[in-house]
Chimera marker file (.cmm) of the C-alpha trace (Angstrom):
<marker_set name="trace">
<marker id="1" x="2.679" y="-9.660" z="-41.728" r="1" g="1" b="0" radius="0.5"/>
<marker id="2" x="2.313" y="-5.602" z="-42.154" r="1" g="1" b="0" radius="0.5"/>
<marker id="3" x="3.285" y="-4.160" z="-45.551" r="1" g="1" b="0" radius="0.5"/>
<marker id="4" x="3.539" y="-0.714" z="-46.507" r="1" g="1" b="0" radius="0.5"/>
<marker id="5" x="2.533" y="2.457" z="-44.699" r="1" g="1" b="0" radius="0.5"/>
<marker id="6" x="-1.143" y="1.785" z="-44.624" r="1" g="1" b="0" radius="0.5"/>
<marker id="7" x="-0.589" y="-1.336" z="-42.385" r="1" g="1" b="0" radius="0.5"/>
<marker id="8" x="0.678" y="0.899" z="-39.694" r="1" g="1" b="0" radius="0.5"/>
<marker id="9" x="-1.244" y="1.331" z="-36.584" r="1" g="1" b="0" radius="0.5"/>
<marker id="10" x="-3.493" y="4.309" z="-36.132" r="1" g="1" b="0" radius="0.5"/>
<marker id="11" x="-1.320" y="7.254" z="-34.560" r="1" g="1" b="0" radius="0.5"/>
<marker id="12" x="-1.334" y="6.731" z="-30.567" r="1" g="1" b="0" radius="0.5"/>
<marker id="13" x="-3.167" y="3.382" z="-30.835" r="1" g="1" b="0" radius="0.5"/>
<marker id="14" x="-0.027" y="1.447" z="-29.380" r="1" g="1" b="0" radius="0.5"/>
<marker id="15" x="0.794" y="4.160" z="-26.889" r="1" g="1" b="0" radius="0.5"/>
<marker id="16" x="-2.875" y="3.676" z="-25.605" r="1" g="1" b="0" radius="0.5"/>
<marker id="17" x="-2.105" y="-0.164" z="-25.460" r="1" g="1" b="0" radius="0.5"/>
<marker id="18" x="1.045" y="0.291" z="-23.639" r="1" g="1" b="0" radius="0.5"/>
<marker id="19" x="-0.744" y="2.661" z="-20.822" r="1" g="1" b="0" radius="0.5"/>
<marker id="20" x="-3.875" y="0.098" z="-20.714" r="1" g="1" b="0" radius="0.5"/>
<marker id="21" x="-1.171" y="-2.818" z="-19.798" r="1" g="1" b="0" radius="0.5"/>
<marker id="22" x="0.401" y="-0.561" z="-17.149" r="1" g="1" b="0" radius="0.5"/>
<marker id="23" x="-3.039" y="0.722" z="-15.577" r="1" g="1" b="0" radius="0.5"/>
<marker id="24" x="-4.407" y="-2.947" z="-15.522" r="1" g="1" b="0" radius="0.5"/>
<marker id="25" x="-0.987" y="-4.302" z="-13.873" r="1" g="1" b="0" radius="0.5"/>
<marker id="26" x="-1.460" y="-1.937" z="-10.901" r="1" g="1" b="0" radius="0.5"/>
<marker id="27" x="2.460" y="-2.100" z="-10.402" r="1" g="1" b="0" radius="0.5"/>
<marker id="28" x="5.652" y="-0.956" z="-12.184" r="1" g="1" b="0" radius="0.5"/>
<marker id="29" x="6.513" y="-3.156" z="-15.211" r="1" g="1" b="0" radius="0.5"/>
<marker id="30" x="9.850" y="-3.641" z="-17.181" r="1" g="1" b="0" radius="0.5"/>
<marker id="31" x="9.753" y="-3.008" z="-21.198" r="1" g="1" b="0" radius="0.5"/>
<marker id="32" x="10.065" y="-7.095" z="-21.372" r="1" g="1" b="0" radius="0.5"/>
<marker id="33" x="6.836" y="-7.399" z="-19.182" r="1" g="1" b="0" radius="0.5"/>
<marker id="34" x="4.798" y="-4.770" z="-21.198" r="1" g="1" b="0" radius="0.5"/>
<marker id="35" x="5.755" y="-6.562" z="-24.323" r="1" g="1" b="0" radius="0.5"/>
<marker id="36" x="4.602" y="-9.724" z="-23.201" r="1" g="1" b="0" radius="0.5"/>
<marker id="37" x="1.395" y="-8.376" z="-22.144" r="1" g="1" b="0" radius="0.5"/>
<marker id="38" x="0.948" y="-6.760" z="-25.250" r="1" g="1" b="0" radius="0.5"/>
<marker id="39" x="1.417" y="-9.638" z="-27.498" r="1" g="1" b="0" radius="0.5"/>
<marker id="40" x="1.660" y="-7.760" z="-30.439" r="1" g="1" b="0" radius="0.5"/>
<marker id="41" x="4.959" y="-9.427" z="-31.693" r="1" g="1" b="0" radius="0.5"/>
<marker id="42" x="6.925" y="-6.092" z="-31.182" r="1" g="1" b="0" radius="0.5"/>
<marker id="43" x="10.579" y="-5.596" z="-30.598" r="1" g="1" b="0" radius="0.5"/>
<marker id="44" x="11.456" y="-5.038" z="-26.927" r="1" g="1" b="0" radius="0.5"/>
<marker id="45" x="13.390" y="-1.815" z="-28.165" r="1" g="1" b="0" radius="0.5"/>
<marker id="46" x="10.060" y="-0.660" z="-29.642" r="1" g="1" b="0" radius="0.5"/>
<marker id="47" x="8.212" y="-0.977" z="-26.372" r="1" g="1" b="0" radius="0.5"/>
<marker id="48" x="11.518" y="0.357" z="-24.487" r="1" g="1" b="0" radius="0.5"/>
<marker id="49" x="11.076" y="3.570" z="-26.772" r="1" g="1" b="0" radius="0.5"/>
<marker id="50" x="7.647" y="4.299" z="-26.206" r="1" g="1" b="0" radius="0.5"/>
<marker id="51" x="8.137" y="3.931" z="-22.436" r="1" g="1" b="0" radius="0.5"/>
<marker id="52" x="11.119" y="6.241" z="-22.256" r="1" g="1" b="0" radius="0.5"/>
<marker id="53" x="9.211" y="8.650" z="-24.272" r="1" g="1" b="0" radius="0.5"/>
<marker id="54" x="6.214" y="8.508" z="-22.155" r="1" g="1" b="0" radius="0.5"/>
<marker id="55" x="8.483" y="9.020" z="-19.011" r="1" g="1" b="0" radius="0.5"/>
<marker id="56" x="10.080" y="11.950" z="-20.707" r="1" g="1" b="0" radius="0.5"/>
<marker id="57" x="6.822" y="13.449" z="-21.111" r="1" g="1" b="0" radius="0.5"/>
<marker id="58" x="6.044" y="13.120" z="-17.408" r="1" g="1" b="0" radius="0.5"/>
<marker id="59" x="3.211" y="10.350" z="-18.344" r="1" g="1" b="0" radius="0.5"/>
<marker id="60" x="5.253" y="7.805" z="-16.564" r="1" g="1" b="0" radius="0.5"/>
<marker id="61" x="7.378" y="7.287" z="-13.359" r="1" g="1" b="0" radius="0.5"/>
<marker id="62" x="10.607" y="5.223" z="-13.720" r="1" g="1" b="0" radius="0.5"/>
<marker id="63" x="12.517" y="3.011" z="-10.894" r="1" g="1" b="0" radius="0.5"/>
<marker id="64" x="15.223" y="0.436" z="-11.176" r="1" g="1" b="0" radius="0.5"/>
<marker id="65" x="14.290" y="-2.607" z="-8.863" r="1" g="1" b="0" radius="0.5"/>
<marker id="66" x="16.646" y="-4.502" z="-10.745" r="1" g="1" b="0" radius="0.5"/>
<marker id="67" x="18.802" y="-4.781" z="-14.006" r="1" g="1" b="0" radius="0.5"/>
<marker id="68" x="16.032" y="-2.981" z="-15.862" r="1" g="1" b="0" radius="0.5"/>
<marker id="69" x="13.792" y="0.043" z="-15.509" r="1" g="1" b="0" radius="0.5"/>
<marker id="70" x="10.308" y="-0.444" z="-14.433" r="1" g="1" b="0" radius="0.5"/>
<marker id="71" x="7.718" y="1.836" z="-15.356" r="1" g="1" b="0" radius="0.5"/>
<marker id="72" x="4.259" y="3.029" z="-13.718" r="1" g="1" b="0" radius="0.5"/>
<marker id="73" x="1.660" y="5.588" z="-14.698" r="1" g="1" b="0" radius="0.5"/>
<marker id="74" x="1.717" y="8.966" z="-13.014" r="1" g="1" b="0" radius="0.5"/>
<marker id="75" x="-2.035" y="9.308" z="-13.391" r="1" g="1" b="0" radius="0.5"/>
<marker id="76" x="-5.066" y="6.962" z="-14.077" r="1" g="1" b="0" radius="0.5"/>
<marker id="77" x="-6.908" y="6.969" z="-17.428" r="1" g="1" b="0" radius="0.5"/>
<marker id="78" x="-9.202" y="9.811" z="-16.392" r="1" g="1" b="0" radius="0.5"/>
<marker id="79" x="-6.453" y="12.083" z="-14.743" r="1" g="1" b="0" radius="0.5"/>
<marker id="80" x="-4.641" y="11.756" z="-17.945" r="1" g="1" b="0" radius="0.5"/>
<marker id="81" x="-7.455" y="12.812" z="-20.127" r="1" g="1" b="0" radius="0.5"/>
<marker id="82" x="-8.187" y="15.749" z="-17.664" r="1" g="1" b="0" radius="0.5"/>
<marker id="83" x="-4.813" y="16.942" z="-17.998" r="1" g="1" b="0" radius="0.5"/>
<marker id="84" x="-4.837" y="17.017" z="-21.897" r="1" g="1" b="0" radius="0.5"/>
<marker id="85" x="-8.125" y="18.741" z="-21.889" r="1" g="1" b="0" radius="0.5"/>
<marker id="86" x="-6.639" y="21.279" z="-19.480" r="1" g="1" b="0" radius="0.5"/>
<marker id="87" x="-3.629" y="21.716" z="-21.534" r="1" g="1" b="0" radius="0.5"/>
<marker id="88" x="-5.921" y="22.508" z="-24.775" r="1" g="1" b="0" radius="0.5"/>
<marker id="89" x="-7.713" y="24.723" z="-22.740" r="1" g="1" b="0" radius="0.5"/>
<marker id="90" x="-4.576" y="26.897" z="-21.624" r="1" g="1" b="0" radius="0.5"/>
<marker id="91" x="-3.423" y="27.187" z="-25.395" r="1" g="1" b="0" radius="0.5"/>
<marker id="92" x="-6.702" y="29.269" z="-26.089" r="1" g="1" b="0" radius="0.5"/>
<marker id="93" x="-6.860" y="32.876" z="-25.670" r="1" g="1" b="0" radius="0.5"/>
<marker id="94" x="-10.534" y="32.808" z="-25.696" r="1" g="1" b="0" radius="0.5"/>
<marker id="95" x="-11.351" y="30.242" z="-22.853" r="1" g="1" b="0" radius="0.5"/>
<marker id="96" x="-14.705" y="31.151" z="-22.107" r="1" g="1" b="0" radius="0.5"/>
<marker id="97" x="-15.610" y="30.530" z="-25.534" r="1" g="1" b="0" radius="0.5"/>
<marker id="98" x="-14.002" y="27.389" z="-25.608" r="1" g="1" b="0" radius="0.5"/>
<marker id="99" x="-15.781" y="26.364" z="-22.398" r="1" g="1" b="0" radius="0.5"/>
<marker id="100" x="-19.116" y="27.525" z="-23.771" r="1" g="1" b="0" radius="0.5"/>
<marker id="101" x="-18.880" y="25.464" z="-26.883" r="1" g="1" b="0" radius="0.5"/>
<marker id="102" x="-17.771" y="22.515" z="-24.703" r="1" g="1" b="0" radius="0.5"/>
<marker id="103" x="-20.462" y="22.772" z="-22.343" r="1" g="1" b="0" radius="0.5"/>
<marker id="104" x="-23.064" y="23.300" z="-25.223" r="1" g="1" b="0" radius="0.5"/>
<marker id="105" x="-21.831" y="20.201" z="-26.853" r="1" g="1" b="0" radius="0.5"/>
<marker id="106" x="-22.612" y="18.009" z="-23.744" r="1" g="1" b="0" radius="0.5"/>
<marker id="107" x="-25.430" y="15.595" z="-23.766" r="1" g="1" b="0" radius="0.5"/>
<marker id="108" x="-28.103" y="16.305" z="-20.849" r="1" g="1" b="0" radius="0.5"/>
<marker id="109" x="-26.414" y="13.526" z="-18.636" r="1" g="1" b="0" radius="0.5"/>
<marker id="110" x="-23.177" y="14.998" z="-19.059" r="1" g="1" b="0" radius="0.5"/>
<marker id="111" x="-24.289" y="18.606" z="-18.038" r="1" g="1" b="0" radius="0.5"/>
<marker id="112" x="-25.941" y="17.121" z="-14.979" r="1" g="1" b="0" radius="0.5"/>
<marker id="113" x="-22.913" y="15.311" z="-13.891" r="1" g="1" b="0" radius="0.5"/>
<marker id="114" x="-20.871" y="18.653" z="-14.697" r="1" g="1" b="0" radius="0.5"/>
<marker id="115" x="-23.133" y="20.752" z="-12.270" r="1" g="1" b="0" radius="0.5"/>
<marker id="116" x="-22.861" y="18.170" z="-9.663" r="1" g="1" b="0" radius="0.5"/>
<marker id="117" x="-19.394" y="17.961" z="-9.729" r="1" g="1" b="0" radius="0.5"/>
<marker id="118" x="-18.884" y="21.994" z="-9.786" r="1" g="1" b="0" radius="0.5"/>
<marker id="119" x="-21.221" y="22.035" z="-6.867" r="1" g="1" b="0" radius="0.5"/>
<marker id="120" x="-19.241" y="19.701" z="-4.757" r="1" g="1" b="0" radius="0.5"/>
<marker id="121" x="-15.919" y="21.384" z="-5.980" r="1" g="1" b="0" radius="0.5"/>
<marker id="122" x="-17.404" y="24.518" z="-4.535" r="1" g="1" b="0" radius="0.5"/>
<marker id="123" x="-18.753" y="22.899" z="-1.285" r="1" g="1" b="0" radius="0.5"/>
<marker id="124" x="-15.342" y="21.436" z="-0.703" r="1" g="1" b="0" radius="0.5"/>
<marker id="125" x="-13.598" y="24.575" z="-1.136" r="1" g="1" b="0" radius="0.5"/>
<marker id="126" x="-15.628" y="26.436" z="1.163" r="1" g="1" b="0" radius="0.5"/>
<marker id="127" x="-15.235" y="23.818" z="3.702" r="1" g="1" b="0" radius="0.5"/>
<marker id="128" x="-11.183" y="23.746" z="3.349" r="1" g="1" b="0" radius="0.5"/>
<marker id="129" x="-11.321" y="27.492" z="3.384" r="1" g="1" b="0" radius="0.5"/>
<marker id="130" x="-13.328" y="27.613" z="6.614" r="1" g="1" b="0" radius="0.5"/>
<marker id="131" x="-11.165" y="24.486" z="8.074" r="1" g="1" b="0" radius="0.5"/>
<marker id="132" x="-7.762" y="26.388" z="7.376" r="1" g="1" b="0" radius="0.5"/>
<marker id="133" x="-8.938" y="29.640" z="8.660" r="1" g="1" b="0" radius="0.5"/>
<marker id="134" x="-8.683" y="28.303" z="12.195" r="1" g="1" b="0" radius="0.5"/>
<marker id="135" x="-12.111" y="29.105" z="12.926" r="1" g="1" b="0" radius="0.5"/>
<marker id="136" x="-14.701" y="26.966" z="13.502" r="1" g="1" b="0" radius="0.5"/>
<marker id="137" x="-16.512" y="25.741" z="10.580" r="1" g="1" b="0" radius="0.5"/>
<marker id="138" x="-20.110" y="24.213" z="10.320" r="1" g="1" b="0" radius="0.5"/>
<marker id="139" x="-18.691" y="20.659" z="11.103" r="1" g="1" b="0" radius="0.5"/>
<marker id="140" x="-17.283" y="21.982" z="14.452" r="1" g="1" b="0" radius="0.5"/>
<marker id="141" x="-19.409" y="21.649" z="17.539" r="1" g="1" b="0" radius="0.5"/>
<marker id="142" x="-18.417" y="24.972" z="18.862" r="1" g="1" b="0" radius="0.5"/>
<marker id="143" x="-20.013" y="26.357" z="15.546" r="1" g="1" b="0" radius="0.5"/>
<marker id="144" x="-23.398" y="25.167" z="16.234" r="1" g="1" b="0" radius="0.5"/>
<link id1="1" id2="2" r="1" g="1" b="0" radius="0.2"/>
<link id1="2" id2="3" r="1" g="1" b="0" radius="0.2"/>
<link id1="3" id2="4" r="1" g="1" b="0" radius="0.2"/>
<link id1="4" id2="5" r="1" g="1" b="0" radius="0.2"/>
<link id1="5" id2="6" r="1" g="1" b="0" radius="0.2"/>
<link id1="6" id2="7" r="1" g="1" b="0" radius="0.2"/>
<link id1="7" id2="8" r="1" g="1" b="0" radius="0.2"/>
<link id1="8" id2="9" r="1" g="1" b="0" radius="0.2"/>
<link id1="9" id2="10" r="1" g="1" b="0" radius="0.2"/>
<link id1="10" id2="11" r="1" g="1" b="0" radius="0.2"/>
<link id1="11" id2="12" r="1" g="1" b="0" radius="0.2"/>
<link id1="12" id2="13" r="1" g="1" b="0" radius="0.2"/>
<link id1="13" id2="14" r="1" g="1" b="0" radius="0.2"/>
<link id1="14" id2="15" r="1" g="1" b="0" radius="0.2"/>
<link id1="15" id2="16" r="1" g="1" b="0" radius="0.2"/>
<link id1="16" id2="17" r="1" g="1" b="0" radius="0.2"/>
<link id1="17" id2="18" r="1" g="1" b="0" radius="0.2"/>
<link id1="18" id2="19" r="1" g="1" b="0" radius="0.2"/>
<link id1="19" id2="20" r="1" g="1" b="0" radius="0.2"/>
<link id1="20" id2="21" r="1" g="1" b="0" radius="0.2"/>
<link id1="21" id2="22" r="1" g="1" b="0" radius="0.2"/>
<link id1="22" id2="23" r="1" g="1" b="0" radius="0.2"/>
<link id1="23" id2="24" r="1" g="1" b="0" radius="0.2"/>
<link id1="24" id2="25" r="1" g="1" b="0" radius="0.2"/>
<link id1="25" id2="26" r="1" g="1" b="0" radius="0.2"/>
<link id1="26" id2="27" r="1" g="1" b="0" radius="0.2"/>
<link id1="27" id2="28" r="1" g="1" b="0" radius="0.2"/>
<link id1="28" id2="29" r="1" g="1" b="0" radius="0.2"/>
<link id1="29" id2="30" r="1" g="1" b="0" radius="0.2"/>
<link id1="30" id2="31" r="1" g="1" b="0" radius="0.2"/>
<link id1="31" id2="32" r="1" g="1" b="0" radius="0.2"/>
<link id1="32" id2="33" r="1" g="1" b="0" radius="0.2"/>
<link id1="33" id2="34" r="1" g="1" b="0" radius="0.2"/>
<link id1="34" id2="35" r="1" g="1" b="0" radius="0.2"/>
<link id1="35" id2="36" r="1" g="1" b="0" radius="0.2"/>
<link id1="36" id2="37" r="1" g="1" b="0" radius="0.2"/>
<link id1="37" id2="38" r="1" g="1" b="0" radius="0.2"/>
<link id1="38" id2="39" r="1" g="1" b="0" radius="0.2"/>
<link id1="39" id2="40" r="1" g="1" b="0" radius="0.2"/>
<link id1="40" id2="41" r="1" g="1" b="0" radius="0.2"/>
<link id1="41" id2="42" r="1" g="1" b="0" radius="0.2"/>
<link id1="42" id2="43" r="1" g="1" b="0" radius="0.2"/>
<link id1="43" id2="44" r="1" g="1" b="0" radius="0.2"/>
<link id1="44" id2="45" r="1" g="1" b="0" radius="0.2"/>
<link id1="45" id2="46" r="1" g="1" b="0" radius="0.2"/>
<link id1="46" id2="47" r="1" g="1" b="0" radius="0.2"/>
<link id1="47" id2="48" r="1" g="1" b="0" radius="0.2"/>
<link id1="48" id2="49" r="1" g="1" b="0" radius="0.2"/>
<link id1="49" id2="50" r="1" g="1" b="0" radius="0.2"/>
<link id1="50" id2="51" r="1" g="1" b="0" radius="0.2"/>
<link id1="51" id2="52" r="1" g="1" b="0" radius="0.2"/>
<link id1="52" id2="53" r="1" g="1" b="0" radius="0.2"/>
<link id1="53" id2="54" r="1" g="1" b="0" radius="0.2"/>
<link id1="54" id2="55" r="1" g="1" b="0" radius="0.2"/>
<link id1="55" id2="56" r="1" g="1" b="0" radius="0.2"/>
<link id1="56" id2="57" r="1" g="1" b="0" radius="0.2"/>
<link id1="57" id2="58" r="1" g="1" b="0" radius="0.2"/>
<link id1="58" id2="59" r="1" g="1" b="0" radius="0.2"/>
<link id1="59" id2="60" r="1" g="1" b="0" radius="0.2"/>
<link id1="60" id2="61" r="1" g="1" b="0" radius="0.2"/>
<link id1="61" id2="62" r="1" g="1" b="0" radius="0.2"/>
<link id1="62" id2="63" r="1" g="1" b="0" radius="0.2"/>
<link id1="63" id2="64" r="1" g="1" b="0" radius="0.2"/>
<link id1="64" id2="65" r="1" g="1" b="0" radius="0.2"/>
<link id1="65" id2="66" r="1" g="1" b="0" radius="0.2"/>
<link id1="66" id2="67" r="1" g="1" b="0" radius="0.2"/>
<link id1="67" id2="68" r="1" g="1" b="0" radius="0.2"/>
<link id1="68" id2="69" r="1" g="1" b="0" radius="0.2"/>
<link id1="69" id2="70" r="1" g="1" b="0" radius="0.2"/>
<link id1="70" id2="71" r="1" g="1" b="0" radius="0.2"/>
<link id1="71" id2="72" r="1" g="1" b="0" radius="0.2"/>
<link id1="72" id2="73" r="1" g="1" b="0" radius="0.2"/>
<link id1="73" id2="74" r="1" g="1" b="0" radius="0.2"/>
<link id1="74" id2="75" r="1" g="1" b="0" radius="0.2"/>
<link id1="75" id2="76" r="1" g="1" b="0" radius="0.2"/>
<link id1="76" id2="77" r="1" g="1" b="0" radius="0.2"/>
<link id1="77" id2="78" r="1" g="1" b="0" radius="0.2"/>
<link id1="78" id2="79" r="1" g="1" b="0" radius="0.2"/>
<link id1="79" id2="80" r="1" g="1" b="0" radius="0.2"/>
<link id1="80" id2="81" r="1" g="1" b="0" radius="0.2"/>
<link id1="81" id2="82" r="1" g="1" b="0" radius="0.2"/>
<link id1="82" id2="83" r="1" g="1" b="0" radius="0.2"/>
<link id1="83" id2="84" r="1" g="1" b="0" radius="0.2"/>
<link id1="84" id2="85" r="1" g="1" b="0" radius="0.2"/>
<link id1="85" id2="86" r="1" g="1" b="0" radius="0.2"/>
<link id1="86" id2="87" r="1" g="1" b="0" radius="0.2"/>
<link id1="87" id2="88" r="1" g="1" b="0" radius="0.2"/>
<link id1="88" id2="89" r="1" g="1" b="0" radius="0.2"/>
<link id1="89" id2="90" r="1" g="1" b="0" radius="0.2"/>
<link id1="90" id2="91" r="1" g="1" b="0" radius="0.2"/>
<link id1="91" id2="92" r="1" g="1" b="0" radius="0.2"/>
<link id1="92" id2="93" r="1" g="1" b="0" radius="0.2"/>
<link id1="93" id2="94" r="1" g="1" b="0" radius="0.2"/>
<link id1="94" id2="95" r="1" g="1" b="0" radius="0.2"/>
<link id1="95" id2="96" r="1" g="1" b="0" radius="0.2"/>
<link id1="96" id2="97" r="1" g="1" b="0" radius="0.2"/>
<link id1="97" id2="98" r="1" g="1" b="0" radius="0.2"/>
<link id1="98" id2="99" r="1" g="1" b="0" radius="0.2"/>
<link id1="99" id2="100" r="1" g="1" b="0" radius="0.2"/>
<link id1="100" id2="101" r="1" g="1" b="0" radius="0.2"/>
<link id1="101" id2="102" r="1" g="1" b="0" radius="0.2"/>
<link id1="102" id2="103" r="1" g="1" b="0" radius="0.2"/>
<link id1="103" id2="104" r="1" g="1" b="0" radius="0.2"/>
<link id1="104" id2="105" r="1" g="1" b="0" radius="0.2"/>
<link id1="105" id2="106" r="1" g="1" b="0" radius="0.2"/>
<link id1="106" id2="107" r="1" g="1" b="0" radius="0.2"/>
<link id1="107" id2="108" r="1" g="1" b="0" radius="0.2"/>
<link id1="108" id2="109" r="1" g="1" b="0" radius="0.2"/>
<link id1="109" id2="110" r="1" g="1" b="0" radius="0.2"/>
<link id1="110" id2="111" r="1" g="1" b="0" radius="0.2"/>
<link id1="111" id2="112" r="1" g="1" b="0" radius="0.2"/>
<link id1="112" id2="113" r="1" g="1" b="0" radius="0.2"/>
<link id1="113" id2="114" r="1" g="1" b="0" radius="0.2"/>
<link id1="114" id2="115" r="1" g="1" b="0" radius="0.2"/>
<link id1="115" id2="116" r="1" g="1" b="0" radius="0.2"/>
<link id1="116" id2="117" r="1" g="1" b="0" radius="0.2"/>
<link id1="117" id2="118" r="1" g="1" b="0" radius="0.2"/>
<link id1="118" id2="119" r="1" g="1" b="0" radius="0.2"/>
<link id1="119" id2="120" r="1" g="1" b="0" radius="0.2"/>
<link id1="120" id2="121" r="1" g="1" b="0" radius="0.2"/>
<link id1="121" id2="122" r="1" g="1" b="0" radius="0.2"/>
<link id1="122" id2="123" r="1" g="1" b="0" radius="0.2"/>
<link id1="123" id2="124" r="1" g="1" b="0" radius="0.2"/>
<link id1="124" id2="125" r="1" g="1" b="0" radius="0.2"/>
<link id1="125" id2="126" r="1" g="1" b="0" radius="0.2"/>
<link id1="126" id2="127" r="1" g="1" b="0" radius="0.2"/>
<link id1="127" id2="128" r="1" g="1" b="0" radius="0.2"/>
<link id1="128" id2="129" r="1" g="1" b="0" radius="0.2"/>
<link id1="129" id2="130" r="1" g="1" b="0" radius="0.2"/>
<link id1="130" id2="131" r="1" g="1" b="0" radius="0.2"/>
<link id1="131" id2="132" r="1" g="1" b="0" radius="0.2"/>
<link id1="132" id2="133" r="1" g="1" b="0" radius="0.2"/>
<link id1="133" id2="134" r="1" g="1" b="0" radius="0.2"/>
<link id1="134" id2="135" r="1" g="1" b="0" radius="0.2"/>
<link id1="135" id2="136" r="1" g="1" b="0" radius="0.2"/>
<link id1="136" id2="137" r="1" g="1" b="0" radius="0.2"/>
<link id1="137" id2="138" r="1" g="1" b="0" radius="0.2"/>
<link id1="138" id2="139" r="1" g="1" b="0" radius="0.2"/>
<link id1="139" id2="140" r="1" g="1" b="0" radius="0.2"/>
<link id1="140" id2="141" r="1" g="1" b="0" radius="0.2"/>
<link id1="141" id2="142" r="1" g="1" b="0" radius="0.2"/>
<link id1="142" id2="143" r="1" g="1" b="0" radius="0.2"/>
<link id1="143" id2="144" r="1" g="1" b="0" radius="0.2"/>
</marker_set>
């Protein structure tokens, strides 16, 4: 049994557990189903409160297939983390400095991955622009 303030979960741990259950399920779940999957001895109302708050923040979508709401994540874990990173960056007036410091803190492997992803995004953008312009692109036979 938990006693006092020190026995509480670290901030965000329960939310992370709830999201992990929803991602693993691969389908919308009710508060009762999430509660049972968590197996933390929580009250259903506690789980409902967490789900409702995540829905209000736009992290979850909600449907009503029966008497109870069912919840599903809007994005996977990577998408959620990327969104948090983007929102933090948007708060900063010196975005270039923040990005510079971020990149300088990456491991060599992560730098390589970031370079590859940026090149892939640039290539994809160029291909999309050529395709959407109505002109033949490199993938069209008429272009060759």
